[in-house]
Phi, psi and omega in degrees: 000135179288142177266135180235128178282125181291338180279358179261023183280145358272149176289115186295327178296318180292323178297317178297316178299319179295317178301326181277003172105000179287141178280159182305317181296322180290319177299316180298317179299314180294324183273345181073034179231163177295148178300330180295327178292318177297317178301320178302313181292320180292329176298318177297317182295318180292328178294323180280333183223090183301339180275358181300319179301321177290325180293330181294000000 
């Protein structure tokens, strides 16, 4: 399993994948991390960019 530092949120690669329409579970599967970790990063990204949800 890949290690992801929680203080490095948001992971820009995951944000880009999310923008392109990938679901949180699929991003987690590809990255080898729990979906909750991806969700943590996406929450930071949505807080910084409220339109991210619409872009998804």
